[in-house]
N, C-alpha and C positions, 0 to 999 in steps of 0.2 A: 411799660416796665416796670418791675419792681424789680429790685436788687432783694435777695435776702440773703441773710445769715444763719448757717444753721451746726447746732451741735453735732457731733461726731456721733450719736444713734441716737435713733427715732423711735427707736421701742422700748427705750429702759422706763421707772419710773418715771424719771423727770429728762424732759425734753425742754431748748431752749431756741428761740433764736430771732430777728432782727428784721425788719419789712420796712425796705424804703421805696415810695414811687416816686422814679425818677422820669418818667418821662408825660407830656402834655396830655391834656383830656382824660377822661373817664376811665377808668382803670376797674374792673371786677375780678374778684375770683372768692370760690366758694371752701369751704374748710374740711379737709378730709379725713382729721383727728377730730374723735367723736369718743372714746371711749375712758378718755380723762376729762378731768378741769379742764377748762381753760382760762386761762388769764392775761388780758389785753390791758397795754399798760400806752397811750398816745404822748408820743416825747415833743411830736413837732408835725405843725400842718394839722390837716381836718380829713373825716374818713365819716363813715357810717357801719355800723354792726347789724344787718337783716337779721332776723329770726322769726322766723315764720310771715304774717303779714304786718309784723311792724320794725319800725326802722331806729337807729339810737344811734345823735350824732354823738362824734368823739371828738373832743378838742385834747390839746396840751391839757395834761394833770386828769384826764379823764380816766378810770380802774374799771375796766368789765371783767365780769366773774359769767363764766357758761358754765354750767353742770354739764354732766357726759349722754351722751344721747340727745345734743340737740342742736338738729342740722342749723347752721348759719351762713353767713357770705359778707364778703367784704365789698366793700363799694367808698372808690377814694379818689378825691379831688388829688393835683396833682401835689409835692411837697409832704403827702401824710408817712408820719415818721413810726412806727409805732414796735415793742421788744414784748413779746408773748412766750407763752409757758405752759406747757400738755405738762400736770405733774398728778401722783396722786394724793387726795387729800385725805391725811393722816388722820385719828378718830379725834384726838384731841382738838384738832384744830376746825372740826365740821361741827363739833357742837355750838361754837361761835360763830355760826353765819348770818350775822346780826347786818350784813346791810340792803337797803332798799330794795325788793324782789321787782324790779319793771315790768315782767313779763314771765311765763313761769320758763325756771331754768336760766335766767338770766336777773343778775345782780351786779348793782351800781354804785359807784361813791367817785368824788373828787376829792383829788390828793390839790391841798393849796399851798404855796411859801414855802417852807421850810421843811411841811411835810412830803411835799413832789419833790423837791431835790435831796431828799433822804431817802426818799422811795426809788427817785430814778436811780443814784446813784446805787442804791442794793440791789436792784433788778440789772442792774449791767455790770454787778461785780457777780452776785448771780450767772447771771450767760454765759461771763468766760470763763467763771470757774467749769462751768459744764463742757464748755467748748474745746479746755486743755484736759480735763480733768487730772487731776495730778494725785497722787495720793491721798486722801482725807478730803476730797473735793464735795464729796454728795452728802455727805451732815451740814457744812458749813453753806454749801449753798443753798439748800432746804431751809435752815437757817434765816439766809437774807430773803428769802422768798417766803416767808414764813410773818417775820418782824414787818412785811410790805403790807399783806393781807392784814395783820393786827393792826394800823395805823387807817385802814381803811374800817374796822369794825369798830374801834375805838371813837372814834365818830357816829355811829350809828347805832350805837347800842340800842335795842330794845328791850323790856322787861316785858315777862312771860314768854319768851322763846324756846324753843327746841333744846338748847342746851342741853341739862341733866339729863333726861330720858334718851336723847339719841346719843349719848356719849356710851352711855348704862346700853343702850340696845346694841351697839357698836361693837364694845367690848363683848356681849352675847355671841354673837355673832362670828365672831374671831377667834372662841375660844368649842377645843373637841376637834375632833376629825371631820374633815371635809364630806367626807360622807353621811356623818349623820346628825347636819345640820335642821335645827328643829327652829321654822318660825312661830311655829303652836308655844313653842316654849321661850324666846325670847317674846315675845308677844308680853303672855301671860305674866313672866317677869318685870315686864314693864307698865303692868298693869293695863292692858287694850285688849280687846279681842284682837281676832289675826285679822278682819278686813279693816279694822280701825291703824291698826300698826302698821300694816301695809302700803294704804292710801300715806299715814301721815310721817312714816319713812323714807317715800319714795318724792315727797312735798319736799322735805328738807335733804334730805341727800343728792337730790338729782336721778335715782335708778331703784330698783327693786332692793330689798334686803339681800335674796340669793347673787343676783348680778354685781351688788357692792362687794358681799362679799369673795364672792370670783375674782371681781377685777383686783383685790386686794392681794390675793393670793397669786393670780400670774402673774401680777405686775411685779409682786417679788421675787417667782422662780426667774422672770426673763434677767430681771439684775445680777442677782446669783448666779446664771449660767453666764453672764456676762463675765461678773467681775472675779468671783472662784474657780477652782478646781474640782469643786464638790462632786462628788459622785449623781448620776440624775437621783437613783434611789436616796442617797441624803437629803436630797432637795427635795425630794416628795416626800418623805419624813418630815421635816424640821416644819413644813406646809402644814403638817396632819391630814394630807394626802399617802397613806399608809404604800398602799398600792403601787408601784410604780407604771403599771397599765395605766389602771386609769388616768395618773398624774399625766402621764400620754400622752391621752385620749381627750385630756380635755384641756392641754396646751397644746394639743395640734389644733383641735379646733379655734381656740382663740388666735394663733398667730400664725396659723394655715401652712408649719412643717412642724414636727417632732423637736424633744429637746437638743438632743444631738445634732441634728444639724443645724437647728438653728444658734448651739454652742459653735460649731464647725465656720458659719457664717458672719457670727459676730464683726464689725466693724474694729479697726484697728486706733487705739485711742490715739493716739498720735498722726493721724494720715488725716489731711486736712481733707474737706467736705467742701465740691465745687459750689454757689451761688447758683440757684436755676431762678427760673422765669413766672410771673405771674402770681409770685406768693402761694403755691399751690398748696403748701402741707401746712400754713397757718392754720 
């Protein structure tokens, strides 16, 4: 069995938890949270992350970054202790993804010594902020998470990476109304054919250009519905989806319920979340 500590909201653009395997013997569970990036840092013990037919061992200090839409499972020995985050990769950081890619969709680095101690402290604080959700928590939690990611990037910087064109592509994809998204235009402004642009973007960001944009917009919508009292029509306008019906249709397809119902069912920030068995939400 695994003890799992979860944040109060499992569907905003930042969601964290900690899993400790406490029973003897073999423990296995599958990730069900595939829409966002996943970051896993092993704090203690030992386990493995399995993606496709590849198995990646994880010991203290091992940090693994998994792109959206890449199913994976966890296989643990007793005592595995890991902290994990599901989050939207903000455009300025996607351009700095220079960790070694061990397999399609999986990047890995190791924090050692002082870097591990600082990274561990930063992620524990970020998760604590997520769980408490006091005023101003979101920006600080993201800053702590991104600080730790940059520690990994700093040790594995490669020349000739995707940074400059990818950052520009993401800015272009977030410009203008959602209904008028033109992958052809973004590709042309990045100096690529549509086919090359699509393949390069998916390799670098983990999802297609259109899916990346929609994830960004709809996760932002979830956050606004949870944390503000803005009318649905105003949220749609801010996201560039001027037609509230179009926005509601896309939102419902994304999370299974319309915006108004989602807002009614939002979790209370101060309500404790019980643990669950088997790490099923990691």
